[in-house]
C-alpha positions in Angstrom: 11.6 -15.8 -2.8 10.5 -12.2 -2.5 7.9 -11.6 0.1 6.3 -8.4 -1.2 6.3 -7.5 -4.8 4.6 -4.2 -6.0 3.4 -3.5 -9.5 1.1 -1.1 -11.4 3.1 2.1 -11.1 3.5 4.4 -14.1 3.0 7.8 -15.5 -0.3 9.6 -15.5 -1.6 13.2 -16.0 -3.0 15.1 -13.1 -6.5 13.9 -12.3 -5.8 10.4 -13.6 -5.9 7.1 -12.0 -3.7 4.1 -11.3 -4.2 0.8 -9.5 -1.2 -0.6 -7.7 -0.9 -4.3 -6.7 1.1 -5.9 -3.8 1.6 -9.6 -4.2 2.6 -11.1 -0.8 4.0 -14.5 0.1 2.0 -16.6 2.5 4.7 -16.7 5.2 4.5 -12.9 5.4 0.9 -12.9 6.6 0.5 -16.3 8.3 -1.3 -15.7 11.6 -3.2 -17.7 14.2 -6.6 -16.6 15.3 -5.1 -14.1 17.8 -2.6 -12.3 15.7 -3.5 -9.8 13.0 -1.5 -9.4 9.8 -1.9 -6.2 7.9 -0.5 -4.7 4.6 0.0 -1.1 4.2 1.0 1.3 1.4 3.5 4.0 1.9 5.1 6.5 -0.4 8.3 8.4 -0.5 9.1 11.3 -2.7 12.6 12.6 -3.2 13.8 14.6 -0.2 10.8 13.7 1.8 10.0 11.2 4.7 8.1 8.1 3.9 4.5 8.6 4.7 1.5 6.2 5.1 -1.1 6.2 2.4 -3.5 3.2 3.4 -3.5 0.1 5.5 -5.7 -2.9 5.6 -5.6 -5.9 8.0 -6.1 -9.2 6.1 -5.6 -11.9 8.8 -7.4 -13.4 10.5 -10.2 -11.3 9.0 -10.1 -8.5 6.4 -10.5 -5.0 7.7 -10.6 -2.2 8.8 -9.0 0.0 6.2 -7.3 3.2 7.2 -6.2 6.2 5.1 -3.9 9.1 5.3 -5.7 12.4 5.8 -4.6 13.6 2.4 -6.5 10.7 0.7 -9.8 12.5 1.1 -11.8 9.7 -0.4 -9.7 9.4 -3.6 -8.0 6.1 -2.9 -9.3 2.7 -2.0 -7.3 -0.2 -0.5 -8.7 -3.7 -1.0 -7.6 -7.4 -0.9 -8.1 -10.5 -2.9 -7.0 -13.2 -0.6 -7.3 -15.9 -3.2 -4.6 -14.1 -5.2 -2.5 -13.1 -2.2 -2.8 -9.5 -3.4 -3.5 -6.1 -1.9 -4.6 -3.3 -4.2 -4.5 0.5 -4.0 -6.8 2.1 -6.4 -5.9 5.8 -6.8 -7.9 8.4 -8.6 -7.7 12.2 -8.9 -3.9 12.0 -8.7 -2.0 15.2 -8.1 1.5 16.1 -9.3 2.8 16.3 -5.7 1.9 12.6 -5.3 4.7 11.7 -7.5 6.8 9.1 -5.4 7.8 5.6 -5.1 5.0 3.7 -3.6 5.9 0.7 -1.3 3.8 -1.9 0.4 4.7 -3.3 3.7 3.6 -6.1 6.1 3.1 -5.8 9.7 1.0 -6.9 12.7 -0.9 -3.6 13.2 -2.9 -1.3 10.9 -0.7 1.6 11.7 0.2 4.2 9.1 3.6 4.6 10.7 6.6 3.1 8.9 8.2 1.9 12.1 5.3 -0.4 12.7 6.3 -2.6 9.5 9.2 -4.9 9.3 8.8 -6.3 5.8 8.9 -4.1 2.7 8.7 -4.5 -1.0 11.0 -2.8 -3.5 8.5 -0.2 -4.5 7.0 0.9 -7.8 7.3 4.5 -9.2 4.3 6.7 -9.7 4.8 9.9 -11.7 2.0 12.5 -12.0 2.5 15.2 -14.5 0.7 18.6 -14.6 
């Protein structure tokens, strides 16, 4: 069973919007009252390093959300715990944001890839000018 499955990628024009989904398995986020579980979105463009887009802790409570500096209010990360899904709503997309977008699970709400041990396969986002 895949632990993290991304969907929602596609092709949009500059200025457009996309909503990505990350469905997680329960064993990825199970936690007791003292341990946090967080889901983050990262992206990686060809020839570039993987960078953190947004993170949200979902166990034992939801929050806080963190965003990369480049987001500037254009993206929103949210969770629907009943559906085991974390979303990334992206608007005002730019061509330079073309990349594979990954979700990852970890115990800290960091935006550093090394803080996450479980990764999905990714979903391609292409923004055309």
